[in-house]
C-alpha atoms as a printed R data frame, in Angstrom:
    type eleno elety resid chain resno       x       y       z
1   ATOM     1    CA   UNK     A     1 -21.099  -2.379  18.252
2   ATOM     2    CA   UNK     A     2 -17.778  -0.643  17.629
3   ATOM     3    CA   UNK     A     3 -17.175   0.819  14.377
4   ATOM     4    CA   UNK     A     4 -14.255   2.297  12.647
5   ATOM     5    CA   UNK     A     5 -13.620   5.674  13.280
6   ATOM     6    CA   UNK     A     6 -15.623   6.912  10.415
7   ATOM     7    CA   UNK     A     7 -18.157   4.714   8.035
8   ATOM     8    CA   UNK     A     8 -18.414   7.444   5.611
9   ATOM     9    CA   UNK     A     9 -16.329   5.455   3.334
10  ATOM    10    CA   UNK     A    10 -18.353   2.299   3.446
11  ATOM    11    CA   UNK     A    11 -19.374   1.094  -0.079
12  ATOM    12    CA   UNK     A    12 -21.613  -1.717  -1.171
13  ATOM    13    CA   UNK     A    13 -20.410  -3.563  -3.972
14  ATOM    14    CA   UNK     A    14 -23.448  -5.714  -5.698
15  ATOM    15    CA   UNK     A    15 -25.177  -5.192  -2.192
16  ATOM    16    CA   UNK     A    16 -22.068  -6.482  -0.282
17  ATOM    17    CA   UNK     A    17 -20.431  -4.208   2.193
18  ATOM    18    CA   UNK     A    18 -16.688  -2.988   1.974
19  ATOM    19    CA   UNK     A    19 -15.370  -0.467   4.478
20  ATOM    20    CA   UNK     A    20 -12.835   1.569   2.248
21  ATOM    21    CA   UNK     A    21 -10.651   2.276   5.314
22  ATOM    22    CA   UNK     A    22  -6.671   2.298   5.552
23  ATOM    23    CA   UNK     A    23  -4.864  -0.429   7.250
24  ATOM    24    CA   UNK     A    24  -4.302   1.855  10.036
25  ATOM    25    CA   UNK     A    25  -7.831   2.750  10.731
26  ATOM    26    CA   UNK     A    26  -8.453  -1.367  10.753
27  ATOM    27    CA   UNK     A    27  -5.760  -1.568  13.138
28  ATOM    28    CA   UNK     A    28  -7.027   0.804  15.409
29  ATOM    29    CA   UNK     A    29 -10.256  -0.944  15.645
30  ATOM    30    CA   UNK     A    30  -8.939  -4.099  16.258
31  ATOM    31    CA   UNK     A    31  -6.871  -2.689  19.084
32  ATOM    32    CA   UNK     A    32  -9.631  -1.069  20.579
33  ATOM    33    CA   UNK     A    33 -11.511  -4.489  20.377
34  ATOM    34    CA   UNK     A    34  -8.885  -6.052  22.327
35  ATOM    35    CA   UNK     A    35  -8.341  -2.999  24.834
36  ATOM    36    CA   UNK     A    36 -12.522  -3.010  25.764
37  ATOM    37    CA   UNK     A    37 -13.155  -7.010  25.231
38  ATOM    38    CA   UNK     A    38 -14.780  -6.889  28.718
39  ATOM    39    CA   UNK     A    39 -17.226  -4.254  27.697
40  ATOM    40    CA   UNK     A    40 -18.794  -5.660  24.536
41  ATOM    41    CA   UNK     A    41 -18.949  -8.656  22.330
42  ATOM    42    CA   UNK     A    42 -16.121 -10.066  20.214
43  ATOM    43    CA   UNK     A    43 -15.313  -8.242  17.462
44  ATOM    44    CA   UNK     A    44 -16.025  -9.580  13.738
45  ATOM    45    CA   UNK     A    45 -13.874  -8.740  11.060
46  ATOM    46    CA   UNK     A    46 -14.473 -10.048   7.593
47  ATOM    47    CA   UNK     A    47 -13.074  -9.723   4.065
48  ATOM    48    CA   UNK     A    48 -14.788  -9.034   1.071
49  ATOM    49    CA   UNK     A    49 -13.309 -10.209  -2.551
50  ATOM    50    CA   UNK     A    50 -14.963 -11.732  -5.687
51  ATOM    51    CA   UNK     A    51 -15.879 -15.106  -4.331
52  ATOM    52    CA   UNK     A    52 -17.683 -13.424  -1.367
53  ATOM    53    CA   UNK     A    53 -19.741 -11.390  -3.615
54  ATOM    54    CA   UNK     A    54 -20.500 -14.317  -5.998
55  ATOM    55    CA   UNK     A    55 -21.614 -16.412  -2.686
56  ATOM    56    CA   UNK     A    56 -23.711 -13.505  -1.058
57  ATOM    57    CA   UNK     A    57 -25.424 -12.896  -4.382
58  ATOM    58    CA   UNK     A    58 -26.598 -16.514  -4.247
59  ATOM    59    CA   UNK     A    59 -27.470 -16.395  -0.606
60  ATOM    60    CA   UNK     A    60 -29.144 -13.528   0.932
61  ATOM    61    CA   UNK     A    61 -28.436 -15.125   4.621
62  ATOM    62    CA   UNK     A    62 -24.929 -15.016   3.777
63  ATOM    63    CA   UNK     A    63 -24.859 -11.693   2.469
64  ATOM    64    CA   UNK     A    64 -26.528 -10.431   5.660
65  ATOM    65    CA   UNK     A    65 -23.754 -12.010   7.930
66  ATOM    66    CA   UNK     A    66 -21.029 -10.454   5.624
67  ATOM    67    CA   UNK     A    67 -22.607  -6.951   5.853
68  ATOM    68    CA   UNK     A    68 -23.286  -7.123   9.685
69  ATOM    69    CA   UNK     A    69 -19.321  -7.723  10.101
70  ATOM    70    CA   UNK     A    70 -17.764  -4.935  12.762
71  ATOM    71    CA   UNK     A    71 -15.576  -4.242   9.859
72  ATOM    72    CA   UNK     A    72 -15.229  -5.744   6.128
73  ATOM    73    CA   UNK     A    73 -12.236  -5.028   4.818
74  ATOM    74    CA   UNK     A    74 -11.454  -4.821   0.802
75  ATOM    75    CA   UNK     A    75  -9.687  -8.047  -0.341
76  ATOM    76    CA   UNK     A    76  -8.068  -8.440  -3.441
77  ATOM    77    CA   UNK     A    77  -7.348  -7.049  -6.931
78  ATOM    78    CA   UNK     A    78 -10.966  -7.574  -8.208
79  ATOM    79    CA   UNK     A    79 -12.240  -5.377  -5.437
80  ATOM    80    CA   UNK     A    80  -9.452  -2.386  -6.681
81  ATOM    81    CA   UNK     A    81 -10.920  -2.907 -10.206
82  ATOM    82    CA   UNK     A    82 -14.503  -2.312  -9.163
83  ATOM    83    CA   UNK     A    83 -13.619   0.756  -7.133
84  ATOM    84    CA   UNK     A    84 -11.932   2.045 -10.266
85  ATOM    85    CA   UNK     A    85 -15.165   1.407 -12.485
86  ATOM    86    CA   UNK     A    86 -17.422   2.796 -10.192
87  ATOM    87    CA   UNK     A    87 -15.413   5.876  -9.418
88  ATOM    88    CA   UNK     A    88 -14.976   4.637  -6.057
89  ATOM    89    CA   UNK     A    89 -11.339   4.160  -5.554
90  ATOM    90    CA   UNK     A    90 -10.201   1.637  -2.730
91  ATOM    91    CA   UNK     A    91  -7.879   3.128  -0.362
92  ATOM    92    CA   UNK     A    92  -5.827  -0.384   0.409
93  ATOM    93    CA   UNK     A    93  -5.913  -3.757  -0.571
94  ATOM    94    CA   UNK     A    94  -6.488  -5.261   2.932
95  ATOM    95    CA   UNK     A    95  -6.430  -9.178   1.978
96  ATOM    96    CA   UNK     A    96  -6.229 -11.307   4.759
97  ATOM    97    CA   UNK     A    97  -2.793 -13.069   3.801
98  ATOM    98    CA   UNK     A    98  -0.925  -9.716   4.515
99  ATOM    99    CA   UNK     A    99  -3.008  -8.240   6.839
100 ATOM   100    CA   UNK     A   100  -3.633 -10.866   9.279
101 ATOM   101    CA   UNK     A   101   0.269 -11.226   9.816
102 ATOM   102    CA   UNK     A   102   0.662  -7.246  10.157
103 ATOM   103    CA   UNK     A   103  -2.082  -7.749  12.932
104 ATOM   104    CA   UNK     A   104  -0.100 -10.415  14.593
105 ATOM   105    CA   UNK     A   105   2.990  -8.289  14.234
106 ATOM   106    CA   UNK     A   106   1.195  -5.621  16.005
107 ATOM   107    CA   UNK     A   107  -0.053  -8.110  18.642
108 ATOM   108    CA   UNK     A   108   3.436  -9.469  19.395
109 ATOM   109    CA   UNK     A   109   4.345  -5.797  20.714
110 ATOM   110    CA   UNK     A   110   1.491  -6.014  23.077
111 ATOM   111    CA   UNK     A   111   1.719  -9.551  24.018
112 ATOM   112    CA   UNK     A   112  -1.549 -10.756  22.680
113 ATOM   113    CA   UNK     A   113  -2.646 -14.304  22.415
114 ATOM   114    CA   UNK     A   114  -4.421 -16.004  19.724
115 ATOM   115    CA   UNK     A   115  -6.286 -19.038  19.196
116 ATOM   116    CA   UNK     A   116  -6.282 -20.764  15.706
117 ATOM   117    CA   UNK     A   117  -9.597 -22.616  14.197
118 ATOM   118    CA   UNK     A   118  -9.595 -24.426  10.921
119 ATOM   119    CA   UNK     A   119  -7.588 -26.169   8.381
120 ATOM   120    CA   UNK     A   120  -6.361 -30.032   8.488
121 ATOM   121    CA   UNK     A   121  -4.583 -31.424  11.490
122 ATOM   122    CA   UNK     A   122  -1.098 -31.390  10.200
123 ATOM   123    CA   UNK     A   123  -1.442 -28.076   8.615
124 ATOM   124    CA   UNK     A   124  -2.559 -26.560  12.020
125 ATOM   125    CA   UNK     A   125  -0.010 -28.284  13.854
126 ATOM   126    CA   UNK     A   126   2.867 -26.753  11.312
127 ATOM   127    CA   UNK     A   127   1.056 -23.432  11.599
128 ATOM   128    CA   UNK     A   128   1.547 -23.083  15.274
129 ATOM   129    CA   UNK     A   129   5.347 -23.940  14.722
130 ATOM   130    CA   UNK     A   130   5.840 -21.370  12.069
131 ATOM   131    CA   UNK     A   131   4.110 -18.535  14.063
132 ATOM   132    CA   UNK     A   132   6.293 -19.468  16.876
133 ATOM   133    CA   UNK     A   133   9.271 -18.859  14.836
134 ATOM   134    CA   UNK     A   134   7.747 -15.830  13.070
135 ATOM   135    CA   UNK     A   135   6.167 -13.903  16.139
136 ATOM   136    CA   UNK     A   136   8.184 -15.327  19.314
137 ATOM   137    CA   UNK     A   137   6.476 -13.155  21.375
138 ATOM   138    CA   UNK     A   138   3.032 -13.981  20.297
139 ATOM   139    CA   UNK     A   139   0.859 -16.158  22.671
140 ATOM   140    CA   UNK     A   140  -0.446 -18.988  20.800
141 ATOM   141    CA   UNK     A   141  -2.891 -20.310  23.623
142 ATOM   142    CA   UNK     A   142  -4.573 -22.942  21.695
143 ATOM   143    CA   UNK     A   143  -5.716 -24.436  18.484
144 ATOM   144    CA   UNK     A   144  -8.119 -27.122  16.659
145 ATOM   145    CA   UNK     A   145  -8.382 -28.408  13.330
146 ATOM   146    CA   UNK     A   146 -11.346 -27.323  11.046
147 ATOM   147    CA   UNK     A   147 -12.882 -30.879  10.986
148 ATOM   148    CA   UNK     A   148 -15.093 -30.940  13.670
149 ATOM   149    CA   UNK     A   149 -18.822 -32.060  14.508
150 ATOM   150    CA   UNK     A   150 -21.528 -29.946  16.341
151 ATOM   151    CA   UNK     A   151 -20.666 -31.697  19.441
152 ATOM   152    CA   UNK     A   152 -17.228 -30.964  19.090
153 ATOM   153    CA   UNK     A   153 -18.205 -27.164  18.475
154 ATOM   154    CA   UNK     A   154 -19.327 -27.206  21.932
155 ATOM   155    CA   UNK     A   155 -15.859 -28.551  23.214
156 ATOM   156    CA   UNK     A   156 -13.802 -25.656  21.082
157 ATOM   157    CA   UNK     A   157 -16.095 -23.059  22.409
158 ATOM   158    CA   UNK     A   158 -15.173 -23.900  25.934
159 ATOM   159    CA   UNK     A   159 -11.494 -24.507  25.220
160 ATOM   160    CA   UNK     A   160 -11.518 -21.000  23.541
161 ATOM   161    CA   UNK     A   161 -13.354 -19.396  26.599
162 ATOM   162    CA   UNK     A   162 -11.122 -21.175  28.765
163 ATOM   163    CA   UNK     A   163  -7.911 -19.736  27.105
164 ATOM   164    CA   UNK     A   164  -9.743 -16.296  26.678
165 ATOM   165    CA   UNK     A   165  -7.482 -15.442  23.622
166 ATOM   166    CA   UNK     A   166  -7.511 -11.552  22.377
167 ATOM   167    CA   UNK     A   167  -7.701 -13.046  18.758
168 ATOM   168    CA   UNK     A   168  -9.613 -15.834  17.210
169 ATOM   169    CA   UNK     A   169  -8.271 -16.655  13.517
170 ATOM   170    CA   UNK     A   170 -10.888 -19.112  11.990
171 ATOM   171    CA   UNK     A   171  -9.920 -20.618   8.751
172 ATOM   172    CA   UNK     A   172 -13.076 -22.819   7.552
173 ATOM   173    CA   UNK     A   173 -13.248 -20.960   4.002
174 ATOM   174    CA   UNK     A   174 -16.332 -19.041   3.054
175 ATOM   175    CA   UNK     A   175 -19.082 -19.155   4.054
176 ATOM   176    CA   UNK     A   176 -18.287 -21.445   6.823
177 ATOM   177    CA   UNK     A   177 -16.254 -19.032   8.896
178 ATOM   178    CA   UNK     A   178 -18.348 -16.409   8.629
179 ATOM   179    CA   UNK     A   179 -21.489 -18.373   9.665
180 ATOM   180    CA   UNK     A   180 -19.319 -19.668  12.505
181 ATOM   181    CA   UNK     A   181 -18.215 -16.543  13.535
182 ATOM   182    CA   UNK     A   182 -21.783 -14.956  13.340
183 ATOM   183    CA   UNK     A   183 -23.082 -17.626  15.346
184 ATOM   184    CA   UNK     A   184 -20.622 -17.922  18.018
185 ATOM   185    CA   UNK     A   185 -19.436 -14.277  18.827
186 ATOM   186    CA   UNK     A   186 -21.915 -13.682  21.574
187 ATOM   187    CA   UNK     A   187 -20.660 -16.969  23.641
188 ATOM   188    CA   UNK     A   188 -16.849 -16.449  23.086
189 ATOM   189    CA   UNK     A   189 -14.678 -14.581  25.649
190 ATOM   190    CA   UNK     A   190 -12.349 -13.269  23.126
191 ATOM   191    CA   UNK     A   191 -11.400  -9.535  21.771
192 ATOM   192    CA   UNK     A   192 -11.965 -10.055  17.970
193 ATOM   193    CA   UNK     A   193 -12.689 -13.168  15.555
194 ATOM   194    CA   UNK     A   194 -11.346 -12.900  11.940
195 ATOM   195    CA   UNK     A   195 -12.367 -15.094   8.990
196 ATOM   196    CA   UNK     A   196  -9.094 -15.694   7.178
197 ATOM   197    CA   UNK     A   197  -9.655 -18.264   4.381
198 ATOM   198    CA   UNK     A   198  -6.821 -20.073   3.176
199 ATOM   199    CA   UNK     A   199  -4.175 -18.238   5.394
200 ATOM   200    CA   UNK     A   200  -2.865 -21.387   7.704
201 ATOM   201    CA   UNK     A   201  -2.154 -22.911   4.339
202 ATOM   202    CA   UNK     A   202   0.200 -20.304   3.416
203 ATOM   203    CA   UNK     A   203   1.759 -19.762   6.951
204 ATOM   204    CA   UNK     A   204   2.567 -23.739   7.542
205 ATOM   205    CA   UNK     A   205   4.113 -23.696   3.705
206 ATOM   206    CA   UNK     A   206   1.454 -25.848   2.406
207 ATOM   207    CA   UNK     A   207   0.978 -23.347  -0.347
208 ATOM   208    CA   UNK     A   208   3.337 -20.701  -1.813
209 ATOM   209    CA   UNK     A   209   2.436 -16.897  -2.167
210 ATOM   210    CA   UNK     A   210   2.897 -15.797  -5.543
211 ATOM   211    CA   UNK     A   211   6.365 -13.650  -6.384
212 ATOM   212    CA   UNK     A   212   6.091 -10.164  -5.110
213 ATOM   213    CA   UNK     A   213   6.384  -8.697  -8.555
214 ATOM   214    CA   UNK     A   214   3.137 -10.734  -9.589
215 ATOM   215    CA   UNK     A   215   1.518  -9.789  -6.551
216 ATOM   216    CA   UNK     A   216   2.116  -6.119  -7.231
217 ATOM   217    CA   UNK     A   217   0.380  -6.567 -10.541
218 ATOM   218    CA   UNK     A   218  -2.591  -7.802  -8.968
219 ATOM   219    CA   UNK     A   219  -2.136 -11.215 -10.522
220 ATOM   220    CA   UNK     A   220  -1.869 -13.461  -7.344
221 ATOM   221    CA   UNK     A   221  -4.855 -15.083  -8.480
222 ATOM   222    CA   UNK     A   222  -3.347 -16.190 -11.656
223 ATOM   223    CA   UNK     A   223  -0.532 -18.033  -9.564
224 ATOM   224    CA   UNK     A   224  -3.012 -19.781  -7.415
225 ATOM   225    CA   UNK     A   225  -4.737 -20.962 -10.060
226 ATOM   226    CA   UNK     A   226  -1.513 -22.651 -11.582
227 ATOM   227    CA   UNK     A   227  -1.078 -24.031  -8.413
228 ATOM   228    CA   UNK     A   228  -4.411 -25.650  -8.027
229 ATOM   229    CA   UNK     A   229  -6.215 -25.093 -11.192
230 ATOM   230    CA   UNK     A   230  -9.226 -27.766 -10.412
231 ATOM   231    CA   UNK     A   231 -10.081 -26.155  -6.885
232 ATOM   232    CA   UNK     A   232  -9.843 -22.483  -8.705
233 ATOM   233    CA   UNK     A   233 -11.564 -23.244 -11.923
234 ATOM   234    CA   UNK     A   234 -14.801 -22.027 -11.143
235 ATOM   235    CA   UNK     A   235 -13.590 -19.018  -9.471
236 ATOM   236    CA   UNK     A   236 -11.284 -17.824 -12.444
237 ATOM   237    CA   UNK     A   237 -13.967 -19.189 -15.264
238 ATOM   238    CA   UNK     A   238 -17.227 -18.491 -13.807
239 ATOM   239    CA   UNK     A   239 -16.970 -15.940 -10.689
240 ATOM   240    CA   UNK     A   240 -14.514 -13.533 -12.287
241 ATOM   241    CA   UNK     A   241 -16.360 -13.078 -15.419
242 ATOM   242    CA   UNK     A   242 -19.759 -12.614 -14.114
243 ATOM   243    CA   UNK     A   243 -18.245 -10.186 -11.776
244 ATOM   244    CA   UNK     A   244 -16.631  -8.182 -14.408
245 ATOM   245    CA   UNK     A   245 -19.587  -8.414 -16.625
246 ATOM   246    CA   UNK     A   246 -21.838  -6.825 -13.868
247 ATOM   247    CA   UNK     A   247 -19.691  -4.168 -13.051
248 ATOM   248    CA   UNK     A   248 -19.323  -3.245 -16.619
249 ATOM   249    CA   UNK     A   249 -23.117  -3.346 -17.031
250 ATOM   250    CA   UNK     A   250 -23.316  -0.877 -14.056
251 ATOM   251    CA   UNK     A   251 -20.578   1.176 -15.411
252 ATOM   252    CA   UNK     A   252 -21.769   1.451 -19.146
253 ATOM   253    CA   UNK     A   253 -25.712   1.475 -18.272
254 ATOM   254    CA   UNK     A   254 -26.108   2.769 -14.562
255 ATOM   255    CA   UNK     A   255 -29.434   3.652 -14.918
256 ATOM   256    CA   UNK     A   256 -31.021   0.515 -16.644
257 ATOM   257    CA   UNK     A   257 -28.873  -1.485 -14.371
258 ATOM   258    CA   UNK     A   258 -30.209   0.015 -11.407
259 ATOM   259    CA   UNK     A   259 -33.811  -0.487 -12.587
260 ATOM   260    CA   UNK     A   260 -32.812  -4.092 -13.007
261 ATOM   261    CA   UNK     A   261 -31.691  -4.836  -9.712
262 ATOM   262    CA   UNK     A   262 -34.424  -3.021  -8.266
263 ATOM   263    CA   UNK     A   263 -36.823  -5.855 -10.231
264 ATOM   264    CA   UNK     A   264 -34.691  -8.663  -8.945
265 ATOM   265    CA   UNK     A   265 -34.359  -7.225  -5.394
266 ATOM   266    CA   UNK     A   266 -30.765  -6.482  -5.206
267 ATOM   267    CA   UNK     A   267 -30.655  -2.952  -5.307
268 ATOM   268    CA   UNK     A   268 -28.516  -1.209  -2.714
């Protein structure tokens, strides 16, 4: 497996991996995946955020999948907070909503090709149209919505392999997108696969980004909650408080916390 130039900055937040690297280091890794695609399996790029950590703490098999990514990028203000509390400052917030379009911008320069998987049929169609407007030289070589059966999956794999895309963007939500990528990378004729969550909703205009001033304060999660409180209720009022409480316990009582984690088989 190809890894970032240095993995000395790899952190484990509550047992879940985060590669504490810059966007440029991540970009070089992605470029190498595309350049050397015939010599290796498709690369796996995942993003760790508070929701990812919550799911991984509940399901060991999902944690193993995330930790097995080729690179796992820090996504969101929650991880920046965690880094400060644990004296491991996060170099960059490489959230997928900003970083993946930056990758596509780089891909347009190099005439890379992209396959889109996920979202509702109307969303994926609008996403294709918007991407053509945003990146005219980017080659979109195929797409499929996210509502498919196991039989359809075989058709999708064949379609991807016929197109041989440099990049596959998988927007099925966690944990489904990471599971799909992990299950299929050894079958794909592609350069690199990303798990991109709700990115297609933002690109298509189905959902709006928070204003830039709110994002700069690390409060985009508040804006997303106000847009869709029913869908985000559990994340805001369960996952975030639990995450912060555990971090505070680790910060205030590091020895006691470590011993408790060992007893629960979660130490790392």
